[in-house]
N, C-alpha and C positions, 0 to 999 in steps of 0.2 A: 592450173590456175583456179581450179574449183575447191582447192584447199582453202585458198585465201578467202573465199566466199563463205564457207561453212565456219571458218574460224572467225569472221566478223560477226556471223549470226550469234556463235556462242558468245562473244562479246557483248551484244545487244542483250542478250537473255540475262546473263549476270550483272550487267550495269543496271538493268531494269530492277532485277531482286535488291540490288543494293540501293537503289533509290526507294524501293518499298520499306526497305528498313529504316533509310533516314526520314520518310514521310512518316511513319508510325512513331518514331522518336519524337519529331517535331509536334506530330498531334498530341502526344503526351507530355507537353513541356510543363503543364501546371497540374498532373494527376499526382496525387499524394502517393508516397512510396516507389514510384515507377522507377523502374531499372531501364536504362537504355541499352541497345543493341549494336553490334558492329558487324558488318559483313567483311569478310576476307575471301580473296581469288587465289586460286591456284591453277599452275599450267595444267592442261590435260595431256593427252598422248603424245609422242612424237613419233614421225615415220622416219626411219633410219635409211638414208641413201646408201651410206657407205659406213662401214664400220670401221673401228681404229684397227691400226696394226703395230705391232712393235719394230723397234729398231733392229737391223741385220744386216751382214753381208755388206757393209758399207753404205747402207742407206738409212736414213732416219725413220723414225715412227711416223705415223699419220693420225690425226685425230679424227674421232667420227664425224659424219655429216649427217645432220638431222633437221627435219621440217616441223615444227609444232603445229599441232591440229585444233588450237584454239584453248579457251580459259573455262576453268569450271568453278563453281561457288564452293570454296573450301569449309568456311565456318558462317555461322551466324552466332556470336558470343554474347552473352549478357554481362553487361559491366555492374559488378555489384558494390561499387565505391558507394559511399553514403552521400545522399542528397544534402542541399542546404536546409537549414532549420528555420522553420515558420513557427513564431510564437503566437498561440491563439487563446491561452487563458482559460480554454475549456476543459474542465476536470477530466473528462474521458478521452481527450486527446493525449495520445503517448508516443513517444519516439525512442528508439533503441539508440543508445550512445554506444555503438562498437556492433560487432559480429552477432548475428542472430536473427530468428524471425518469430513472429506471434504464432501461436498455433489456433486454428479454427476449424469448426467442423459443422455440417449440416445433416449429421445423422443422430438420431436419437440417442444411439449407444455410443457416440463420439468415437467411432472406430474409423470412421473415413475422415481424414484429417488433410487440411491444406496449410499454407505456410504464406505469411506476408509481412512485408515492412510497413503497410500502411496501418497507422494506429488511431486512425478518425473513427472511434467508435461511438456507440449510442447504447442507450438503456431503453428497453422497452416497459411496458406497464406491469409486467411479471418481475421486473428487476434484472432480468437477463442483459448480460454485457453482449453486443452484437457489432458486428461489421454493419456497414450501411445497405448491404445486401441480405442481412438476416443470419449470417453465419454466428454460430455461437463461439466466443471467445473461451478457449480453454485455461484450465489452471487448476488449483486447489482449494476446493471450499472448506472452510471452517466445519467442525462437526458441531451441530447445534447444541447438543448437550453440553458442550464446553464453553458455551457464551457465559462470559462473565467470570469464567475462572481464570488465576493468575497467569497460567501458561495453558491458552487455548490450542486445541488439538486438530492439525490440519488432517484432513482425508488423504488417503495415500492414492486414490485412484484420480487420473485426470479427467475432469468434467468441465461441463460448460459453467463458468462463473455466474453467480447469481447475487445481485446486492439486495438483502433481505429487507424490503420496505415495511414488512409486517412483523419483523422480528422483535420480540420483547426483552429488554436488557433485565434479567433478573434481580431483585433487591439482595441486599446484603444487610445482615443484622448487625448493631454495634458490638454486642456481646455474645455469649452462648446461651441458647434455648433451652428450657428445661426439660430434660430427659425422663418422660413418663414412664418409659420401660424400667429405668433404673431407680426412678422415685427421688431424683436429686440433679442439682446442676453439675455438668462437667467441670472437672478442676481447671484452674487456669493455668497456663504456662508461662514462661518468662515473656514470652513475645505478645500475649494475650492481653494488650491493652486496647481499649476502646475508645478512650478520651484522653488526650495529652493537655494539660493545663499549663500555662505560664503566665507571666506578669509578675506585678509586686503587690505585696501588702505594706501599708503605711507602718512603719515601725513607732510612729509618733500616735497612733490610734490609742484612744482611751480604752481602760480595761472594763469588762463587765463586772457590774456590781451586784445587782439584784434584779430579780424577777417578781412582777405582781400578777398574781392569777387573776385579780379583781375581786377577791375575797378578803383581801388584807393580809394574805399571807404572802411572804415573800421568799425567795429562795436564791442561792447564789450559785447554783448547778443547771447548766441548759440540760433540759428533759423533753422527751417526746411529748407532743402537744402543746408547748408553749407557744405563745402569740409573738412573731417578729416585733410587732408594733409596740409591744409591752417590755421589749428589753431596755434596760436601763443602764448606762445612758446609750442613747441611739447611736451616738459616735463611736460606739464599741463594735458597730456593724462596719466593718471596713469596706465590704465589697458584697454585693448582691447580684448575682449574675444568672443568666438563663440560657440554657443550650438544647440542641435537639438530638436525641438518640433515635435509633430504628430498630423495630422488632424484626423477626425474621421474614415476615410479609411485606417489609417495607414501611409499616406505619410509623408515622411520626410522633415523637413524645417530647413534651417540653420538661426539662428538668431544670430546677431552680435551685440553686446553692448559694448560701450566705456564710461569708467568714467573720467569725466573731471573736474578738480577742478576749481570752480569759484570764491571762496573768502574762507576766513579762516573756517575750519570746514565745509564748502558747496559744495557740488559735484552736477554736473549734469551728469544723466544717459541718454545717447542718443543710439537710434536705429540707425545702420548703414547699408545702402542698398548695393547693390553690387558694385556700383560706388564709394563708400567711401562718400556718402553724409548723413548728418543727416536727418532721417524721422521722421517727426513729431515733437511736442513740446518735449523738453527736460524734464525729471523726476528730480525734486530736492529732495536730501537727505541731512541731517544735521547732525553731530555728535557733541557729548558732548566733550568739549576740554580736561576735566579732567579725564573722564573714557574712551574716544576712542570709546564710545557706539552709536548707531544709535538713535536718539531722534526725527526724523521726517522724513516722506516718507518711511515708512517701506515695503509699498506693491505698485506694479507697475502692471497694467493691459494692457495688449498688445492686439489688435485687428489684426486679420489677414484675408485680403480679397482676393477675386478671380476678382473682378471688376477692371478692367485698369483704369476706369474712377474716380475710388475713390482715397483717399490721405491718406493711411494708413500707418502704420509703416511698415509693410510688404506685399507682394501681392502672392496670391495663383496662381497656373496654372489654367487657364478658366476650369471651370466645377465643381472644388472642392468647397465643402461647406466652408464658412468663418467660422473662429472660433476665441475664445477669450480665453486667458489664463491669470493667475494671476502668478507674481513673488513675493516671498517673500525675502526682502531684510535685513530682521531683524539681521542676523547673522554676516552682515559684520561689520568689525571694521576699526578704524582708529587710527594705532599706527606707530611709527617711525620704519618702517620695509619694507621689499620688498612688493610690491603691488602684491597679488596673487588672488583677488577677481575672482571667477567663480562659475558656476551652479554645485553645489554638488549633486542634485538629482532632477531627473525630471520624472514626471508622463507620462505614454504613452509608446507604443511599435508598431511595425509593425505586421502584421499577421505573425503567425508560422506554420510551418509543422512538423510533427513528426520527431523525432530524435531517440529516445531510451525511455525505461521503466524500471522501477524498482517496486518491492513489498516490502512494508513496514512489520514490526512485527504487525502492527494492520491489516493487510490483504489489505491495500489499495494500488491499482495499479496506480502508479503516472507515468504520461509522461510528458518527457522533450521535448519541441518545439524548433525549430530553432530560435525564438525572445529572448531566454533565459528564458521563463516563464515555471513553472510547474503546471501540473493541474491533479486532479484523473480522472481515467476513470471508475473506478468501485472497490468494495470491496468485498473479498473473505469471504463466510458464513461459519460457522460451525454448527454442531449439536451435541447435547448430549443425552444420553439415561438414564433413570434411573437405567435399568440393562443390561450394554452393552454385558454381557456374554450371553444374550437370543437373540443376534441377529443371523441370519443364513448366513452362508460362501455360495458364490456363485463363480463364475469364476474370475479370476483376481485381487485378493485381494479386493473384493468387498463384503459388508455386505448387508443384507435387513432386514427389520423389521419382527418381529415374535409376536405373542400375548404375549409372557412374556419378550420382550425387552422394551415395553412401547413405547408410540408415541414420536418422536423425539422433543426436544425443540431447535429451531433455532435461532441463533444469530451472532455477529460479534467479532472477535477475539480482546481482551483488552477491552470487554464492559459486563456488568451483569454477572461477573463471568466467562466469557469464557476465554481460555488460549491464549497466544500470539503466534506468528508464528517464526520460525527463517527461514528467507530466505537464500537460498545458502546452505541448509544443508537438508539431508534426515534421516528418522528414518528407521534404518534396522530391520532385523528380530530379534525378542526376544528370539529366538532358543538358549539354553545354552546346547553347546555340551557335556560338561562333563556329566551333569545331564541325558542327552539323550543316551548317551553310557553307563552309570550305568544302566539306565532303560532297556537298550537293553541286558545287561547282565543277570539281573533278570528274564526279560522276557524270555530269551532263557532257562534259569535254569528251569522255571516255566513249560515251553513248554515240556522239557526234562523230568522233573519229571512226569508230566500227561502221556505222552507216556509210561514211565516205569510202571505206575500204570496199563494199558492196556495189556502190555506184562505180568505183573506178574498175573493179573487176567485171562489171557488166560491160562497161566502156571496150576493155581489152578484148572480151569475148565478141564484141560486136566488129571491132577492127580485124579479128580472126576470120569472121562469117563474111566481111566485105573483101578479103584478099582475091576470092574467086572472080570478083568483078573486074 
């Protein structure tokens, strides 16, 4: 009779543990990235009153007779199904669309690692990407020396991600800088174009006739030093346009170009200085009269110097490095229409300062700079486990490895089978309230029934004691 009482006691204990699990689940129903747990029971030892016997000598076999000795807590399993999605539109809120965990650390060397599904990150004054508890979010930062390059280089070591608010995006020159060691400009390759022109030159434009230098001398040839205002007729100047180029330090320089018609289908491209004079020898271009397309002179190379004694097309401020850039004129046409030839695309920009950042679905942290350029600053990393249910829970929605979880596989979102991210969203708790309340009822009734076993057993013992009376 005492067996029933001890069995009921074990039932009370296990049902109390199950209620503790349910209570924790319900308490975390609104915890970001929380994974609910489930308690399961298993029968404990059985006392064998009679063993089983085999059939023989005309008699059949007999089954064993056993009395169970109660219940035990078999498992408390973590449910790793994905929780509901909450859209926040906060740029540092991230959700993993699939398996995997964010990797965080509170170790200066980033060797002490934790894993979490909660993506409600923040940024501190130093630009570190952190959990609300201050753990560093790990990933791959960009090598600072590769900022501004066409293919920035990611560091190979997993470190705390930093959003570099003090990072300067280096400038890019429109052309090639003067090589003082070689004493000349580097040669241009086929793709070394700095400025692309497009648009049209009116085929009905008048033809240049003469130039008066003010002394009564006239010329029918455009030359260095001629004033644009003295070109006759003025209608021969089909287009006068200005654009901006950049030296290697990001200095801005205005370039003014005039298109002057000198013969049928033939034009001179002239660089004009601040005084309105032609600088250097004009560049001749020629169009096909039937197609209106350029057939000669499709590229123009301009040199920009700082030396005041030089005779260049343009002059830089003293101390600046001379540079040379190429203009592609091949897309200009000559049709009977308005003249609108101008620079459509220009290589180069000034240095830029941090303006804002965003995080993409591939985990790349992209920085927008004040010069209009974008550049990656780093990339968030993810970890996957062969058995995520084997992870150990710690505080603050964090997990750590265990012998049964396996070692993590580290990767990048959207690569090698890793899930993508949803920026501006959070994964909420996966607690199912309906299921938890149902479990609460059954747990309460189980506890109640076990307590009834104890009271009933006690009454039976009381009856046994009273038999002597």
